C-alpha positions as CSV (number, residue, x, y, z in Angstrom):
1,M,5.7,144.3,139.4
2,K,4.0,145.4,136.1
3,D,1.0,143.4,134.9
4,K,1.0,142.0,131.3
5,Y,-1.0,145.0,130.1
6,T,1.5,147.6,131.2
7,V,4.1,148.9,128.8
8,G,6.7,151.6,129.7
9,N,10.2,152.7,129.2
10,S,11.4,150.5,132.0
11,G,10.6,147.1,130.7
12,G,8.7,147.2,127.4
13,E,8.6,149.1,124.2
14,K,8.8,152.9,124.3
15,M,5.5,154.5,123.8
16,K,4.4,157.8,122.3
17,L,1.2,159.8,122.5
18,I,0.2,161.4,119.2
19,V,-2.2,164.4,119.5
20,A,-3.6,165.3,116.0
21,V,-6.0,168.2,115.5
22,V,-7.9,167.9,112.2
23,Q,-10.8,169.6,110.5
24,D,-14.2,167.9,111.0
25,Q,-14.4,167.2,107.2
26,D,-11.3,164.9,107.5
27,S,-12.2,163.2,110.8
28,N,-14.3,160.2,109.6
29,R,-11.8,159.4,106.8
30,L,-8.9,159.6,109.3
31,M,-10.7,157.5,111.9
32,K,-11.3,154.7,109.4
33,A,-7.8,154.8,108.1
34,M,-6.3,154.6,111.6
35,V,-8.5,151.6,112.5
36,D,-7.6,150.0,109.1
37,H,-3.9,150.3,110.1
38,N,-4.5,148.8,113.6
39,F,-4.1,152.0,115.6
40,R,-6.2,152.5,118.7
41,V,-7.7,156.0,118.6
42,T,-9.7,158.2,120.9
43,K,-11.7,160.9,119.1
44,L,-12.6,164.2,120.8
45,A,-14.7,167.1,119.6
46,S,-12.9,170.4,119.8
47,T,-13.1,174.0,118.7
48,G,-10.4,176.0,117.0
49,G,-9.7,179.5,118.3
50,F,-9.0,181.4,115.1
51,L,-12.0,180.5,113.0
52,K,-14.1,179.3,115.9
53,S,-15.0,176.3,113.9
54,G,-15.4,172.7,114.9
55,N,-12.5,170.4,114.6
56,T,-11.6,167.0,115.9
57,T,-8.7,166.0,118.2
58,F,-7.4,162.5,118.0
59,L,-5.4,160.9,120.8
60,I,-3.3,158.0,119.5
61,G,-1.1,155.9,121.9
62,T,1.4,153.8,119.9
63,E,4.8,152.2,120.1
64,E,7.6,154.5,119.1
65,I,8.5,152.3,116.1
66,R,5.0,152.9,114.6
67,V,5.0,156.7,114.9
68,N,6.2,157.3,111.4
69,K,3.4,155.1,110.0
70,A,0.8,157.0,112.1
71,L,2.1,160.3,110.8
72,Q,1.9,159.0,107.2
73,V,-1.7,157.9,107.6
74,I,-2.6,161.3,109.1
75,K,-0.8,163.2,106.3
76,E,-2.6,161.1,103.6
77,N,-6.0,161.7,105.1
78,C,-6.0,165.3,106.2
79,K,-5.8,167.7,103.3
80,S,-5.6,171.5,103.2
81,R,-8.3,173.4,101.3
82,E,-9.3,176.9,100.4
83,Q,-12.2,178.5,102.3
84,F,-13.8,182.0,102.2
85,I,-14.4,183.8,105.6
86,T,-15.9,187.1,106.3
87,P,-13.7,189.1,108.8
88,V,-15.4,190.5,111.9
89,S,-15.7,194.2,112.4
90,P,-12.5,195.8,113.8
91,M,-12.7,196.9,117.4
92,G,-12.7,200.6,118.1
93,G,-13.8,201.5,114.5
94,N,-17.1,202.7,113.3
95,A,-19.1,199.5,112.7
96,D,-21.6,201.4,110.5
97,S,-19.1,202.2,107.9
98,Y,-17.3,198.8,107.9
99,I,-18.3,196.6,105.0
100,P,-16.7,193.1,105.3
101,Y,-15.5,191.4,102.2
102,P,-14.9,187.7,102.1
103,V,-11.3,186.6,102.2
104,E,-10.0,183.3,100.9
105,I,-7.7,181.5,103.4
106,E,-6.2,178.0,103.5
107,V,-7.6,175.7,106.2
108,G,-7.3,172.0,107.0
109,G,-4.4,169.7,107.1
110,A,-3.5,168.5,110.6
111,T,-1.6,169.9,113.6
112,V,0.2,167.1,115.2
113,F,2.1,166.7,118.5
114,V,4.2,163.6,119.4
115,L,4.8,163.3,123.1
116,P,6.8,160.8,125.1
117,V,4.9,158.5,127.4
118,D,6.5,157.5,130.8
119,E,4.0,154.7,131.4
120,F,1.1,153.1,129.6
121,H,-1.5,151.0,131.4
122,Q,-4.4,149.2,129.7
123,F,-6.9,147.5,132.1
């Protein structure tokens, strides 16, 4: 028997887990917006592999019918931006003759995964 705080596919509303990876610059704004729209959010510090820069991963458990609203809030609060980076020296080459020039790239936005949840318990 499930308690009143358990929701799952076999008796309650279908749940989804949204995993959103965003740039640190967008994290506070997104957190406020998610709370303003009554989403429960867990915020985790994380590090990206390509730029080795800090980012934030949000875990959002929500009912399936609210997924589109959550995605809309994420999209509205996580913007892409241009950033200059200096490439690292190529491996195997002569590092003394390598002069790195800054390269402009697009960073930001959000990478979002929406996953099914078999069971959800809140104690």
